[in-house]
N, C-alpha and C positions, 0 to 999 in steps of 0.2 A: 844546205842549198844556198846558192848565191842569190842575192836580191839586189836589183838595181845596178849590178855590175856585170862584169864579163862572165859569160858561161860558155862551156864547151858543149856542143851538141853534135850528135852523129847524124849525118845527112845520107839518106839512101835514095838511089835512083833505080827505078824498075823498068824492065822491058825495053821499049824503044828509047826511053830517056837514058838508060844505062849505056846504050849504044851511042847515042848522041853526045853524051858527056865523056865517055871513054873510061869511066870508073863506076863501080857499083856503090862506093861508100867514101865519104869525106868526113873529117872532123873540122868543124867550123866554129869560130868564136865571133859572133856578131857584135857590133858596137852597141846595139840596143837588144835587150833580151826578149824580143817578140818575133813572131814569124815574119812580119814586115821587115824587121831589122836583119833577119837571116836572109831574106830575099835581096836586100841591099848588099850584104856581104857576098852573096853568090854572084851578083851582077859584076862585082869587082874581081872575082876569082876566075870566072868562066869567060871564054872568048864569045864573040857576038853570036855565032851559030849555036853554041852550047846553051847560052842564056836564052836565046829565042825559043829553043825546044823546051826548056824548063819553065819559062814564063808564059807559055801558051795558055790561053783562056780555058782550054779543055783539060788542063792538068789539075788534078786534085792533090791536096796536101793532107797528110795524116800526121798527127802528133801523138806519139805513143799509141799508135794503131787506131786513132779516132780522127775522122775528117774534121778539119778546123778552118777558120778564117784568119786573115792576116793580123788581126789584133790579139791572137792567142799568145799568152806569155810563155816564155821558155825558161826552163830550169836546168841546172847542171846535170849532164848525163841524159837529157831527153833525146829521143830518136824522132827525126822528122823524115818522112818518106814522101817523095814526089812520084805520083802515080799517073801514067798516061791514061787518056780516055780509053775505055774498053769498047771494042767494036765486035759485032757478031753478025751472023747471017743465018 
């Protein structure tokens, strides 16, 4: 596992986020191996409308299938999923 250096993570977008971004999966190498660093990398990769959808407050983020906060550390091969808010009726 990489420590303190560059790591490659798989980023998945689900449901409406997949539609907004236009892809279901990306491989990203953030400058900082944290979820916050990944968000910065995505902000540079996505256009304004795509980033707005991904960065919405209602979007939850899972790291290897567990919901996490921005200070979560990333390791080589991790999977990060961006999940839109679930609505029901």
